[in-house]
Steps between C-alpha positions, in 0.01 A plus 500: 500500500150579372418449135355807330300464184464809290191533290531747219191635338553618148331832459400575148591856412220666308488817296168648402532583133156653484210566734202642314360702792714806427325801350741523207473131407295556185767739369789262575394253231525543124242345270628347175242365256561325170428832326879541498486232227169604338269291722170610650512358854405736780625467852460722804647528846344659807487467878160395637340619825638192681858602417561234235655552160254415222647400163206456262391537141447309179753314291436519125662288230413753227785665306749239627429598861466275799645647821480770759729558798590717796858559609680658792865610497709566810859519621672160478392252767750232607408138430664159531451165330269404787287817495126472455228742400180468703188642336167544676243517219139435411458412135209401286596142415728611216876458459731797549870551447733639763818649357814662633792678338844503652559825308204709393679578171530129408297400195386172660329404826516199729152353519264240641128442463272444797134393507238668716199344671261791551582509874771682696815291481871515564723423202865416575746533212860383525707757311734233366207341311430816298615451141606766249244595236457764232173566316352170612800289403723321746866594454789255501654640816516402869218563745516804726824503703575870539593658832220756466198611299329834439167442328192286563217443253158336492385404152206315351546336159301176474464505119128578518271799519385532860411741776708470815548627854788434737494644854840557663549521877879496536827381345779381729853373440627236742 
């Protein structure tokens, strides 16, 4: 009787959360500057001729400011404890935050900070490492463990006045 060995390849299921080549991409993102708290930071979001999202501007610490962000809301996307976000970005050597909300109405976000090198790079974020935060303070609650999420955010808040630019190619869930 012959011996059969089965080899199983694990296929990673991926969901594209955002591809910036669509014509409506610039309108799908909402800009939130620290002006909501009296600050003077100015951010902008556009799509360049290469089809990349461009999040840029200047962070100001005046009037208790210090952040600017872009956010995108969508219908809930299923996630598991092993899910990962894969970002293809080109930063400017500065640190950026990536945030998600399991419910867009929640007052807090689950966050992580990632550095950039000035070159195109792939950033992989394990969802279960995102910790809850509100207004820059870590909350005493578990890391992300929800079965879905419905908002993603890029934010810069490095506690200094600085110009910035982050190019975004795509955002994938795997």
